[in-house]
N, C-alpha and C positions, 0 to 999 in steps of 0.2 A: 277647439277642441278641449273638452274639460280633462284635468288630469284625473287618476284614480283617487280614491281616497287615501288609499294605503300611501300612494306614493306622496301624496300632498303633506301627508301625515309626516313621512320622512323627511320631507323637505324643511318642514316646520321645524322639527326637533333638532335637525341640523343646523340651522341658523339661529336657533333660540338664546344660545349664550352671547351672540353677536348684538342681537335686537333688544337684550334685557335692558338697557340704557334706554332706547328709544320708547319702550312701552310706558315708561315712567314720565313719557312729555305731556305736558298738560294741552292736551285735545279734550274739550269737554264733551264732544260727541263722539269719541272714536269708536266705540262700539257700535254706535248706529251707522257711522260711516262705513267700518268694515263690512257689516251686514249688507248694506246698498250695493256696495261696489263687488261684494262676493255673489251676491243673489242676482245681481244684472248681469255680469259678465262671466258666471261661472268659473271665478278664480279663487285662491286661497291667499286673503289679506294677511301677510305675515306681522305687518307694522304700519302705523301711520304717524308721521311727526311734520315738523313745519319744514316747509321748503326754502330755499336760499330767496325766494321771492315772497315778499311780506302778505300774508292772506291767501296763500296758497299752501294746500299740503301735499306732501308727497307719500304715495303707498307703496310699500314693498311688498310684491305679489310674487306666486311661482311662475308667474308669465312676465315677469320684468317691473320696470318702475312706472307707475302712474300718477298724473298729477290731478287734484281733486280740490274743488271748491269749497270752503267751510261748510256750508250746507248741503254738500253731496250733489247738486244738481247739475254740476258741470265737469267734465273730465277732458283731459290733455293728455295725448301719447306722443312722445318723441323726446329728443334731446333739448337739454337747457344748457346754455352755453354762457361764461363769464368773459364779457368782452372787455373788461379791465386786467384780465389774469391771461392773454394771449388766447381767448377762444377756447379756456378750459371747458371740457366737457363735464359738466357738474352731474348730469345722468351717469355718465359711465363712472364716475369717484363713486357715486351713492351706492354702485352695485358692484363694485370691486370687492369689497369686503365680504358681502354675503356669498360670493361666488366661490372665494375661498372655502369657507365653511361648508358650501353646499358639495364641492370635489371630493372632500375628505371621506364621506362613506363610499364614493367609488374608487379608491385608490386600489383595491384588490382585484377591481375588473381591468385595470389599465394594461396594455401591452406597453411594456416599457424598453426603449433603446438607450441603453446608459452611455453616457459619454464617461471615458477612462478617467480624464482629467474634469470632472464635474464641476462647472461655475454656474450654471443657469438650468433650471428646470421649465418647460412648457408643456402645457397639456393642448392636444390637439385633437378636435372631434372630425374626424375622417370616414370617408365611404370608399369602398374599394374599387368603385367604378368611375369614380370622379377623376377628370384627366388632370386636375392642377394636384391633387391629392399623390396621383400617380408620379408626377413631376415632385413633388416635394419628396415622397420616399425614395426616390432614385437617387436624392442628394442626400441622404442618411449620415453617410458616412463624413460629409461636408459640415453638416449640425453637429456630430460628435466630435469632429476633431477642434470645433470652436469652444467646446467645453458644454454644449448643450445637450442636456438628457431630452428627448422626446417621449411624452407619454400619450399614447392613445386612448379615446374613447370612439366608440362606434355612434355615427349618425347616418344611418340609412336614409336617403333624401327620399325614397319613394314610400318612406314610411315604414310603420309597423300595425299588422304584418303584411310581407310583399318578399317577392323572391330576393330581392336585394337585401333586405333583412336578415334571409335564410342563408344567402351567401357570408353575410358577415359574421353569423353565427357560427357557420362552417370555420371559419378562420379562428374566432375565439375558442372554439373547442376543439381545434386541432392538437395533437400531440406535440407540435412544435410551433406555437401560435405565430413567431416572430418569422418564422420561416412562411408559414401559411400565409401571412400578410404579404410579404414579398412575391409569394406566387401568385396571390389574388391580383395584386396590382402590376403582375407583366402579363396578364393575361392567362395564364395557366389555372387548371381547374381545380378546385380544392374539394376534397372529398366530403360530403355533407355528413354532419355532426350534430348533435344533441348535448346541451349540458347547460348549467346554469349559469350562463354568461350574461344575463340581465341587458340585453341588446334594447329590450322596450325602456327599462329605465334609464340607459345610458341616453338614448334617443328623447326621451321626454326631459331629461336633464338639459341637454343641448336648447331644446324647447323653452325652456325656463330662461335661459341664459340670452335668448333673443334670436338664437341662432336659426337661419333659414338656408345657409349654404355651407360647403365645406369646400376647402378646410378653414376652420375656425380656431384661431390659436389664443389659448388663454395664457396670460403670463403669470408668474409667480405672486405677483401682488393683485392678482384678480382682473386687471385689464384685459378687455377681449379686443383681438386683432384679426378682423375678418381678411380671408383671402390668404393666397400663398405668397409666400416672401423667402427669397433664395437664403442661403446661410449667413452671409455678410449683412445682407439687409435686416436679417430676424436679429442678429446680434445688436446691430446699431439700435433697432426697435427696443430692444430689452434695456439697452444702456440709456435710452433718451426718456424711458418710463421709470427708471429706478428711484 
């Protein structure tokens, strides 16, 4: 699915400062490679630079990280690991910084359950009808008690437009969105409402992060943790990734 031109431009502007150094990399045919990947796949290529493997480039796009041969004829999509560093996910490491920048423009759209003694902040792409999203939400006090502030962004799994997306828009546009989220995740009806909630933008942002299921947790350093984690487990995950 191609992103809208406006949204692609917004993503490009959001990550431009982070990619300034990468754009100066010595890739002789960078412009041609960007055009070839973009035209073939329908993605917006933000930067191309050398990858950890000699002779292979990595292309940062609005749909994730891709690996491209120098002549642009071959492409790899998947994770790269460093066997000498405990199976460190090099693909995830390359995406972490840009994710932080891409989240910034959406902070105004987040539903925030703030911990009184805040020590950590996580951003969770959620769906009101997702079973594990509901289980996570039921334990909100547990996360907050551990000093974890939870920020929600919408990721309606049925896509946009859909009744699922409309339900999430009703939550975001309610007079009390935090209570509306709790109501929706406990099976109560939330009155339909319209506003500039940008549910589609949030959904597309999740797609650019490589998210295809919920809940999906983005840590403060940009690391993506897929799936549900109970409070103590999430705290351990956060500490492990500091």
